[in-house]
N, C-alpha and C positions, 0 to 999 in steps of 0.2 A: 504494500500500500504506500502511496506517495503522501507526504505530509508537507504540502506547499507552504503552510503557515509557519513552518519551522526550518526554512532553508538555511538561514544564517546560523542558527543553533546547530543544525546538522553538519554544516561545514566546520564549525568550531569543535564539534565532537570528534570528527575525523582527524583533525589536527591533534586534539588532546590524546588520542589513542597512541600517537607516536611517543608521548612523554610520560603518560601515566598508565598503570595497569588497568585495562578496561576503559581507559579514557577518563577515569574519575579518581578522586581522592577519598571516597567513601562509597561502598558498594551500591547502596540503594539508589544513589544518584544516577546510575547508568540506565534507569528505566527498564530493566530487564523484566519486571513484573507487569509492565503496562505497554502501551503502543508508542512506536515512533522514537526519534532521538530525544535525549533529555533537553529540557530548556536550559539555556545559558542566561543567567539573570544579569541584567544591566543595572537595575536600581530598584529600591523599594521606597514607598512613601505611604504612611498611614497603614491602611489595611490592603494595599495593592502592591504587587510586584510587576516589573516591566522586563520583558525578555529582550534579547539582542535582535529579535525580529520586530521589535517595537509593538508587541501586543501587551495589553494590560489585563491583569488577572486579579480577582478577589482572592486573597491569600489566606488559606486555612492551615497552612503548614507552619507559618511563623518561625522559620528556621528550626523546625522540629521542637518548638515550644518556648525558647527563650524570650521571644518578642511579645511579652504580655502587654506592652504598651503600644505595639505596632512598630512599623519601620520608621526609622529616622525621627524618633521622638526628640523634640527640640531640647528638652532639659538634659537628656542623656547625651545628645550630640554636643551641646555646649560644654558639658563636664569633660567629655573626651578631648575636645579642642583645648580647653584650659590645661588639662593634664599634659597633653602632648607638647604644649608650648614650653613646658619645663623639662622635657626629656621623655623618652619612651621606655627606658629600662635601666635599672641601677643594680639589680641583684643585691639590694640592701633594704632595710626597713624604711617605710615612709608613713607619714601622717595619714595618708589615704587608706592604707591597710588598717590602721587603728580604727579609723572612722567606720569602715564597712564591717570590721569585726565586731565593734561595739554595737552597731545597729542590729546585727543578727543575734548576737548572744544576749543582749539586754532585752530583747523582745521575743525570746523563745524559751519557754519554760523548761525544756528538756536538754538544754545546752549550758555548759559552763565554760568550755573552751573549744575553739576550732583551729584548724590548720588549713590555709589556702593552698590549692594546687592548681593545675592548669586545665583539667578536664574531669568529666564525671568518671571516666574509666580510671583515671589516676586516683580519684577520691576513693573509689571502691577497692582498688588494689591496696591502697594504704590502710583502709579500714579493716580489711581481711588480715593484713600483716599485724596490725595493732591488736585485733582480737586474739590472734594466736600468741602474740607476745604477752598479753595481759593474762591469759588463762593458762599458758603453758601447754595447750592442747593443739592438735593439728587439723582435725577434720572440720569441714564446713557442710552444713545442710543448705541447699538451695532448692528452688521449685521450678518444675517444668512450666514454661510460659513466662517466666521472669527473666529479663535480660539485664545484665549488670556491666555492660561494656565488654571490650575484648581482652579481659583478664584471663590468663591461661587456665587457672583453676576453676573459672566460672563459665568459660565458653564451652559448656557441656550440655548434653541432653541425657534423658533417662535411658538406661539399658532395659532389658526385659525384666518384668516383675515390678512390684509396687515399691519396694525399698531396694534401690540399686546404686552401685557406684556409677559416677558419671561416665559418659562416652563422649569423647571429643567431637565437637562439631567443626573443627578446623584442623588441617594438616599443621604439623610443626609443634604440636603440644604433646609432650611425653605422657605415656600412661601413668607414670609415677605422679604426675601433677593431678590428673583427673581422678586418680585413686584416692585422693584426699577430699573429694567432693561427693556427697551423697545427694542424689536428685530425687525429689519426692513430688507426687501430684499435689496440686493446690486443693484447698477446700476439704481436707481430711485430717482432722486432729488425731484420730486414732493411729494413723500411719506415722505421724510425727512422734507420738509417745512410744510406739513400738521401736522406732529407730533409736530414740534416746535410751531406751532400755537395753538395746542390743550393742550400741557403740558407746564406750566410755570416753573416747578421745575426741569428742566434738567440742570445738571452741565456740562456734557461733552458728546461728540460723540467720540467713540473709533473705530478705523478701522485699519486693516492691509492694508496699502496703496498698497501692492502687496500681496493679500491673497494667502497663500502658505501652508495651513494646511488642506485644503479640496479640493484638486486639486490646480491648479494654475489659479486663477480667475482674470485675468488681467483686471483692471478697466480703463475706459476712463479718460484721463487727465482732460477733462471738468467736469466730475463727481466729481473728487477729488477737483478741484478748486471750484466747487459749494458748497461742504461741508465747505470749508474754508470761503467762502462768507456768507453762512448761519450762521455759528458760530459767525462771526463778527456781523451780523445783529441782532442776538437774544441774544448776551452776553453769549455764550456757549463756553467752551474750546474744542479744537480739539486735540485729542490724536492720534498720529501715533504709532502703535505697530510695531516696526522695529526689533523685536527679531530675525527674520529670514532675512529680507531684509537689515538690518543695516550692513554696512561695507562689504556687499556681492555684491550689485549693484554699489558700489562706496563708497568712504569714508563717504559721507553724505547720503548714502542709497537712499531710494525712495524719501525722502524729497528733496534731492539735485537733483535727476534725474528729478523730476517733477517741481522743483523750487517752492514748496509749503511749507510755514512755519507753522508747527503745533505749538500748545501752549506747549504741553508736548510730549516727545519722550521716548520710552522704548527700551532697548537693552538687548542683551544676546549673547549666542553662540560665535561668532567670537571674541568679546572683551575679552574672557578668554583664547584664544589660546589653547582651548581643555580642560580647567579646568572650574569648575562651577563658573560663574559670571553672574550678571545682573546689569543693571543700569537704572535710569530714570533721565531725565534732562529737563530743561526749561529755560526761561529767569529768571533773578535774582529776579524780583518782585514775581514771583510764587514760586520759590524755597525758598524764605525768610519765607514761611509759615511752612517749615519743622523744626522740633525740632533739635537742641536746640534754633534756632533763632525764631521759630514760634510755633503755637499751634498744628500742625499736627504731631503726634508721629510716628516715624519709627526708628527701631534699629535692629542690628544684630551682634551677636558675631563674625561671620566669614566674615562680610562685609569688602571689600577691603583687603582680605587675601593676605599677601605678595607674596606667591608663585603664586597665580592666577594673581596678578598684574604684576608680572615679565613675566609670560607667555603671557598675553595680550599685554603688552608693546612690547615684541619682535615680536609678530604677526602683530600688527598694524603698527609698523615701516616698516615692509616688504610690507604690502599692500599699503603703501603710496609711494612706489618707482615709478618713472615715468614709465608709460606704463603697470602697473600691471593689472588694470581692463580691459584695451583694449586687452591685451594678453588673459585673461580669456574668454572674450566675443568672441574673434576670434576663440579660440579653440571650444567653445560651438557651435557656428554657424556652423563650419565645420562638427562637429560631428552630429548635428541635420540634416544638409543638406543631409548628406549621407543616413541617415535612412529615411528622408522624400522622397528622390528620389525613394527609394525602395517601400515605401508605395504607392506613386503615380503610379509607374510602375505596381504594382500588383493590384491597385484599392482597397486597404484595407480600411475598414470603421473606420478610426482613424486618429489621427494627433499628432504631438508633439508641445506643447505650451511652450514657453520659455521667460525668461527675464534675461538678463545678463548671469550668469553662473548657473541659476536655470532652470530646465526643468521638464515637466510632460507628461507622456504618456496618452493621452485622447482617449478612445475608442469610439469616436464620431467625426463626421465632422462638428458639429454645433459650432458656435462662442460662447464659454462658458464663461459667466461672472458671473453667479449666481449659488449657490449650487443646486437649484431646477432643473437646466439643466443637472445635472450629473445623468445618468441612473445607478441605483444600479446594475441592471442585467449585465451591461458591465464589472463589476469587475471580472466576471468569466474568461474573457480573460486575465486579469492581473494575476490571480491566476495560470493559466496554463503557462503563460509566465514566471512568477517568478520561477517556478520549473525548466523549461527548462534552464533558465539563471544560476541558482545555479549549475545545473549539467554540465554547460559549462564554469564556472569560472567567472560569472558576478554577482555582488550583488547589488540589489536595496532594499530600505526599504520595509519591509514586509506588505505593504498595497497599494492598487491601488489609494488611495486618497492622498498618500504622494508624494512629489516632489523628484527629484534627483538633485545632486550637482556635479559640476566639480571643481576640485582644480588645483592649480598651478603644482601639481605633476603629473597630467594626461598629458603625452606627446602625440604627434600626432600619434605615432606608436600604443600606447596603445588604444587611442580613435578609431583609424581605426579598430583595432582588436575587440574592444567591439561593435562598430557599426555593424560589420559583424555578430557577434554572435547574436545581437538583431534582425537583419534582418532575420537570419535563424530561430530564435525563433518565429518571427511573422509569417513566412511561416508555421511553425509547428502548431501553435495554430489556424490558419485560414484554 
């Protein structure tokens, strides 16, 4: 099929293939799960992005979540420019790092100290090392359907059976690494207890409290509370990976939403205001194990980069304004209600699952809580819908397993327009 509306992007993609594996610097950007060449983005403004072919799209990807204020927010931009005027990197402490650290810690009940890093993956990697160092134990429990970045010991899937050692999902990861990871199904407290009874060498349980990297697999509050209780009972640390949900569902993220205190939290995305940042944090007793205070080594030349700290501080100041999260959720509910009404009127075999300002188009009417409930064949519907939406000015991330995001820049008029386009797209593909 020819894609005349993407000729410039197609040419840039062919050039990129000479320099980058698959023509991209992160796999999903290659559009392998959808149709046509990937869009090469020229600029973003508010809730819109513009590609190199000069087409304008309503953006529901929001750089995979960080842009909770939308593209090119004036306050964030001005903070970046002010910081850049003083230099871009020092590899040394700055006042800006103190400011962002204080803003996060002083307004999050479950944190006493944090450490900044440069990505969500780095935050999770460091949190796992910290958990092992603090407990003196080695094994980690993770859950099928939760993604925690490309960390060797966590880039695994379940083997056969309910309680299994992880099986690598990538070449280049030794079995000795994945043997330290136990992969369990979500939404099953009994399996977690059985695993803790069987294995004494478990340092931590890590979970996305709102799993949002393999569909939106909303978990029961009772299940998350059970994990907390089991960790207390067996002397295991509970890690909430809030790289996506942190500062998206509220300033305290999913931990605050469910009022569940994890032992370690990981962050990314929104805390950088659109620039590369990650962080991990915990109570002071646990963080005291981190070098230079303790024996767990972690370092990074660009950690707490001043430009990223300035961007994050500007963004988090704005999300702390009264009514910000209520406004986002109200917008999202109205947007989803419009599409849901259409789905129900047409009797379409699908639903929209949402939490806060995160949403996911699920081509199933089942109550989906686990990865195994997602029918891979249903992704053909998303592929066809994605092409329709691109040709009508709406951009979703190029995978049916990815979630969508609504930002403060999406106004009611734009959301009504986008909902109408999505409804027409659903009529087209069904």
